[in-house]
C-alpha positions in Angstrom: -18.3 -11.7 -9.8 -18.5 -14.0 -6.8 -19.9 -12.9 -3.4 -16.3 -13.0 -2.0 -15.0 -10.8 -4.8 -17.9 -8.4 -4.4 -17.2 -8.1 -0.6 -13.5 -7.6 -1.2 -14.1 -4.9 -3.8 -16.5 -3.1 -1.4 -13.9 -3.2 1.5 -10.8 -2.4 -0.5 -9.3 1.0 0.4 -7.3 2.8 -2.3 -5.0 5.8 -1.9 -2.7 7.7 -4.1 0.6 8.8 -2.5 3.2 11.2 -3.8 6.6 10.0 -2.6 9.9 11.6 -3.6 8.4 13.0 -6.8 6.6 9.9 -7.9 2.9 9.0 -7.6 2.0 5.5 -6.3 -1.4 3.9 -6.3 -1.8 1.8 -3.1 -4.6 -0.5 -2.0 -5.4 -2.1 1.3 -7.4 -5.3 1.5 -8.8 -7.1 4.5 -7.1 -10.4 5.2 -8.6 -11.1 8.7 -10.8 -9.4 11.2 -8.1 -6.9 12.4 -5.5 -7.4 9.7 -5.1 -5.5 6.4 -2.6 -6.0 3.6 -1.3 -3.0 1.6 0.3 -3.3 -1.8 1.0 -1.3 -4.9 -1.7 -1.4 -7.5 -0.3 -2.7 -10.8 -2.5 -3.3 -13.8 -2.1 -6.4 -15.9 0.8 -7.9 -13.9 1.3 -9.9 -10.7 2.4 -7.9 -7.7 6.0 -8.8 -7.0 6.4 -6.3 -4.1 6.1 -7.8 -0.7 2.9 -6.8 1.0 2.8 -4.7 4.2 0.4 -5.5 7.0 -1.3 -3.4 9.7 -4.3 -3.5 12.0 -6.2 -0.9 9.9 -6.1 0.1 6.3 -4.4 3.4 7.1 -1.7 1.6 9.2 -0.9 -0.9 6.5 -0.7 1.9 3.9 1.5 4.0 6.2 3.9 1.1 6.6 4.2 0.6 2.8 4.5 4.4 2.2 7.3 4.7 4.8 9.2 1.8 3.1 8.7 3.4 -0.4 10.0 6.7 1.0 13.2 5.0 2.3 13.9 3.0 -0.8 13.0 5.6 -3.4 15.0 8.4 -1.8 18.0 9.5 -4.0 21.4 8.2 -2.8 23.1 10.5 -0.4 20.0 12.5 0.6 19.0 12.8 4.2 15.6 11.7 5.4 13.0 14.4 6.2 12.7 15.4 9.9 9.4 14.7 11.6 
């Protein structure tokens, strides 16, 4: 494992989110000093889903989670109220 790969593995943030009855594994990786990229974790395949960016790992994961909530909601259902 290269130094860069070790550093990335050490700073990768992983979360499991339950969204509309389905469990998603999400990871956030640093791409710049104040910029993180969140994506779905998929073993053995390239990640075709567009990444979501934020200034913190939690921000990037929240953006991806909100999008997954919108697109995985059953047709005709209303969004939950905040």
